[in-house]
C-alpha positions in Angstrom: 29.6 36.5 1.5 28.2 39.5 3.2 24.5 40.2 2.9 23.5 43.5 1.3 22.6 46.3 3.6 18.8 46.8 4.0 18.8 50.4 2.8 21.2 50.1 -0.1 18.6 50.6 -2.8 15.0 49.8 -1.9 13.6 51.1 1.4 12.1 48.6 3.7 8.4 48.6 4.2 7.0 48.7 7.8 3.4 48.0 8.7 2.3 49.8 11.9 -0.9 48.5 13.5 -2.6 50.4 16.3 -6.2 51.2 17.1 -5.3 54.7 18.3 -4.9 57.1 15.4 -2.6 59.4 17.4 -0.2 56.5 18.0 -0.2 55.7 14.2 0.6 59.3 13.4 3.4 59.4 16.0 5.1 56.2 14.8 4.6 57.0 11.1 6.3 60.4 11.5 9.2 58.7 13.3 9.7 56.2 10.5 8.9 58.1 7.3 12.4 59.5 6.6 13.9 56.0 6.6 11.2 53.6 5.6 8.0 53.1 3.6 5.2 53.0 6.0 1.8 51.2 5.9 -0.8 51.7 8.6 -3.8 49.8 10.0 -6.1 50.5 12.9 -7.2 46.9 13.4 -6.1 43.3 12.9 -8.3 42.5 10.0 -7.0 45.4 8.0 -3.4 44.5 8.9 -3.8 41.0 7.6 -5.3 42.3 4.4 -2.4 44.7 3.9 0.1 41.8 4.4 -1.7 39.8 1.7 -1.5 42.7 -0.8 1.9 44.3 -0.1 5.4 43.1 0.6 6.0 43.9 4.2 9.5 43.7 5.8 8.6 44.3 9.5 5.4 44.8 11.6 5.0 47.0 14.6 1.9 45.6 16.3 -0.2 46.9 19.2 -1.2 44.2 21.6 -4.5 45.6 23.0 -7.0 46.2 20.2 -10.8 45.7 20.0 -12.0 42.6 18.1 -8.8 40.8 17.1 -5.9 41.6 19.5 -2.3 41.7 18.6 -1.6 38.1 19.8 -4.2 36.7 17.4 -2.9 38.8 14.5 0.6 37.5 15.1 -0.7 33.9 15.4 -2.5 34.1 12.1 0.5 35.7 10.4 2.9 33.0 11.6 0.4 30.3 10.4 0.7 31.7 6.8 3.7 30.3 4.9 4.2 33.4 2.8 4.4 35.8 5.7 5.6 33.6 8.6 9.1 35.1 8.4 8.1 38.7 8.8 9.5 39.9 12.2 6.7 41.2 14.5 7.5 43.6 17.3 4.8 44.1 19.9 4.1 47.7 21.1 2.6 47.4 24.5 2.3 48.9 27.9 2.1 45.3 29.3 5.4 44.7 31.0 4.6 41.5 33.0 6.9 38.6 32.3 4.0 36.2 31.5 2.6 38.7 28.9 5.9 38.8 27.2 6.4 35.0 27.4 3.0 34.6 25.8 3.8 37.1 23.0 7.0 35.2 22.2 5.1 31.9 22.2 2.8 33.2 19.4 5.8 34.3 17.3 6.8 37.8 18.3 10.4 38.8 17.6 10.6 41.5 20.2 8.8 43.8 22.6 8.9 47.6 22.9 7.2 49.1 25.9 4.9 52.1 25.5 5.3 55.1 25.7 7.8 54.5 22.8 11.3 55.9 22.9 12.2 56.9 19.3 15.9 56.0 19.7 15.1 52.6 21.2 12.4 52.0 18.6 14.6 52.9 15.6 17.5 50.8 17.0 15.3 47.7 17.5 13.8 48.1 14.0 17.2 48.4 12.5 18.5 45.2 14.3 15.5 43.1 13.2 15.5 44.3 9.6 19.2 43.5 9.4 18.5 40.0 10.8 15.7 39.5 8.3 18.0 40.7 5.4 20.6 38.2 6.5 18.0 35.4 6.7 16.6 36.3 3.3 20.0 36.4 1.8 20.9 32.9 3.2 17.5 31.6 2.0 18.1 33.0 -1.5 21.6 31.5 -1.5 20.3 28.1 -0.4 17.6 28.2 -3.1 20.2 29.0 -5.7 22.5 26.2 -4.5 19.6 23.7 -4.4 18.6 24.7 -8.0 22.2 24.4 -9.1 22.5 20.9 -7.5 19.3 19.9 -9.3 20.6 21.2 -12.6 23.8 19.3 -12.2 22.0 16.1 -11.2 19.8 16.4 -14.3 22.8 17.2 -16.5 24.6 14.1 -15.2 21.5 12.0 -15.7 21.3 13.1 -19.3 25.0 12.5 -19.9 24.5 9.0 -18.4 21.5 8.2 -20.6 23.2 9.5 -23.7 26.4 7.4 -23.0 24.4 4.3 -22.4 22.4 4.8 -25.6 25.5 5.5 -27.6 27.2 2.4 -26.5 24.1 0.3 -27.0 23.7 1.7 -30.5 27.3 0.8 -31.2 26.7 -2.8 -30.3 23.6 -2.8 -32.5 25.6 -1.8 -35.6 27.7 -5.0 -35.2 24.9 -7.4 -34.4 21.7 -8.5 -36.2 19.6 -7.6 -33.2 17.4 -4.6 -33.5 16.7 -1.6 -31.3 13.4 -3.1 -30.4 15.3 -6.0 -28.7 16.9 -3.5 -26.4 13.5 -1.8 -25.6 11.8 -5.1 -25.0 14.4 -6.4 -22.7 14.5 -3.1 -20.8 10.8 -3.4 -20.0 11.0 -7.1 -19.2 13.7 -6.3 -16.6 11.6 -3.4 -15.2 8.6 -5.7 -14.7 10.6 -8.2 -12.7 12.5 -5.5 -10.7 9.2 -3.6 -10.0 7.7 -6.8 -8.6 10.7 -7.5 -6.4 10.4 -4.0 -4.9 6.6 -4.3 -4.4 7.0 -7.6 -2.6 9.8 -6.4 -0.4 12.4 -8.8 -1.8 16.1 -7.9 -1.3 15.1 -4.6 0.4 18.8 -3.7 0.9 19.2 -3.8 -2.9 15.9 -3.2 -4.6 14.9 0.4 -4.2 13.0 2.6 -6.7 16.5 4.0 -7.7 17.7 0.4 -8.3 14.7 -0.3 -10.5 15.5 2.7 -12.6 19.2 1.8 -12.7 18.7 -1.7 -14.1 16.1 -0.4 -16.6 18.6 2.2 -17.9 21.7 -0.1 -18.0 20.0 -3.2 -19.5 20.8 -2.0 -23.0 24.5 -2.5 -22.3 24.2 -6.3 -21.7 25.7 -7.1 -25.1 28.0 -4.1 -25.6 31.0 -6.6 -25.7 29.8 -8.0 -29.0 31.6 -5.0 -30.7 34.8 -7.1 -30.1 33.6 -10.3 -31.7 34.8 -10.9 -35.3 32.2 -10.7 -38.1 32.8 -14.2 -39.1 31.5 -15.4 -35.7 29.0 -12.7 -34.9 27.3 -12.7 -38.2 27.6 -16.4 -39.1 24.2 -17.6 -40.5 24.6 -21.2 -39.3 25.4 -22.9 -36.0 28.7 -22.0 -34.4 31.4 -24.5 -34.0 32.7 -25.3 -30.5 35.7 -23.0 -31.1 33.5 -20.2 -32.5 31.2 -20.5 -29.5 34.1 -20.0 -27.2 35.0 -16.8 -29.1 31.4 -15.7 -28.9 31.3 -16.3 -25.1 34.1 -13.7 -24.7 31.7 -10.9 -25.4 30.7 -10.9 -21.7 34.2 -10.3 -20.5 34.8 -7.8 -23.4 31.8 -5.8 -22.3 32.9 -5.9 -18.7 36.4 -4.8 -19.5 35.2 -1.9 -21.6 33.0 -0.6 -18.8 35.8 -1.0 -16.2 38.1 1.0 -18.5 35.5 3.7 -18.8 35.1 3.7 -15.1 38.8 4.2 -14.6 38.7 7.4 -16.6 36.6 9.2 -13.9 37.5 9.9 -10.3 33.9 9.7 -9.1 31.9 6.6 -8.2 28.8 6.1 -10.5 26.5 3.3 -9.3 25.1 2.9 -12.9 28.5 1.7 -14.1 28.6 -1.0 -11.4 25.2 -2.2 -12.5 26.2 -2.1 -16.1 29.3 -4.2 -15.3 27.2 -6.8 -13.5 24.8 -7.1 -16.4 27.4 -7.2 -19.1 29.5 -9.8 -17.3 26.9 -11.9 -15.6 23.8 -12.2 -17.9 25.0 -15.6 -19.2 25.5 -17.1 -15.8 23.1 -19.8 -14.8 21.4 -20.6 -11.5 22.9 -24.1 -11.3 26.4 -22.8 -12.0 26.7 -24.1 -15.6 26.8 -20.7 -17.2 29.7 -18.4 -18.2 32.2 -16.7 -17.9 32.6 -17.2 -14.2 30.4 -20.2 -13.5 28.6 -18.5 -10.7 25.6 -20.1 -9.1 22.4 -19.1 -7.2 22.5 -15.8 -5.4 26.2 -15.4 -6.1 25.1 -14.2 -9.5 24.4 -10.4 -9.1 20.7 -9.8 -9.1 20.9 -7.4 -12.0 22.4 -10.2 -14.1 19.8 -12.7 -13.0 17.1 -10.2 -14.1 18.8 -9.7 -17.4 19.2 -13.5 -18.0 15.4 -14.1 -18.0 14.7 -11.0 -20.2 17.4 -11.7 -22.7 16.7 -15.4 -23.2 13.0 -14.9 -23.5 13.4 -12.2 -26.1 16.1 -14.2 -28.0 13.7 -17.1 -28.3 10.8 -15.1 -29.7 13.0 -13.1 -32.1 14.2 -14.0 -35.6 18.0 -14.0 -36.1 20.3 -14.7 -39.0 21.0 -18.1 -37.6 17.4 -19.1 -36.5 13.7 -18.4 -36.9 11.5 -17.0 -34.1 9.5 -19.1 -31.7 6.0 -18.4 -30.5 5.5 -16.8 -27.2 4.0 -20.0 -25.8 7.1 -22.0 -26.8 9.4 -19.4 -25.3 7.4 -19.4 -22.0 7.7 -23.2 -21.9 11.5 -23.1 -22.3 11.7 -20.5 -19.5 9.6 -22.7 -17.3 11.9 -25.7 -18.0 14.9 -23.6 -17.0 13.4 -22.6 -13.6 16.0 -23.5 -10.9 18.6 -24.6 -13.5 19.1 -21.7 -15.9 17.1 -19.1 -14.1 16.4 -17.7 -10.7 13.2 -19.6 -9.6 11.7 -16.5 -8.0 12.1 -14.4 -11.2 10.5 -17.2 -13.3 7.6 -17.3 -10.9 7.2 -13.5 -11.2 7.4 -13.7 -15.0 4.6 -16.2 -15.2 2.5 -14.1 -12.8 3.0 -11.1 -15.1 2.8 -13.2 -18.3 0.3 -10.9 -19.9 2.6 -7.9 -19.4 5.5 -9.7 -21.0 3.3 -10.7 -24.0 2.0 -7.2 -24.4 5.5 -5.8 -24.5 6.5 -8.4 -27.0 3.6 -7.5 -29.3 3.9 -3.7 -28.8 7.6 -3.6 -29.7 7.6 -6.4 -32.2 10.3 -6.2 -34.9 
């Protein structure tokens, strides 16, 4: 895209700073037919004008009483809102070291006095065009950044809605409540937060990962939508055959997410985490779980987090086939499963944050 020409609609505003009134008049007359002109006889006034008006370029005398041009330029460049205004020094100083110093404080160019109108106008035009191009690119970059942020937010909303819709679907088939989903989410977050704060699994556990497992935890039992009512809603103990059917919900959930993943041509990390949780939350630390019989750290971390959260909440919750346990009884069972059913580190963290688990259980009680 080609940046708009500087004089297409609104005329550029140039600030002329010189302590000699005759010089101000001369330069203002030179510029007035093409530009809006502001004038100042000293550095302090010049800085005040820049604060009040939108200035596109500054023609700045170097030798002035009080605050010289170098100091004015230095202060301008130190201010974020006006640091990109091109400053052209007007000076009779022609030594190389003077010019080097001027460039070091932020000058864009030098024009030697006495001023040549053609040279002055040409230099001004060049620097205004450069500024217009930079402003155009800056605006384009801001627009693109805003658009990227909008798309990221949109995708995040779609992701959250999809997760919640699938989790709600699973709820309609099961006797578990929405509060079970909320409680297990927060249990998982407590554990994951502590792993991050302690620097455990730094290659995995980042703030983004903590958010991911929190958001995808509701999908752990999405596969139950494929379990027959006679098994899923049975009020009594399941037979061995029925339990085998019930165990398939982990693979059914995994397969459903894999199928959904195959419908898109973009990699979404949250789907990977969702698959791990759905497929692995019934694995056990000693390898006696299902469906794969994984053991120890071969079990994905997200699934190990979910295992602790899900079992604890199942124990303290009333179901069609059982009554609820007290928190104390549930904690005892989790402790007994340390190193056999559950990741020992996660159990230790759970007991260190026992009060937080209890508070969540009470806050979101059915």
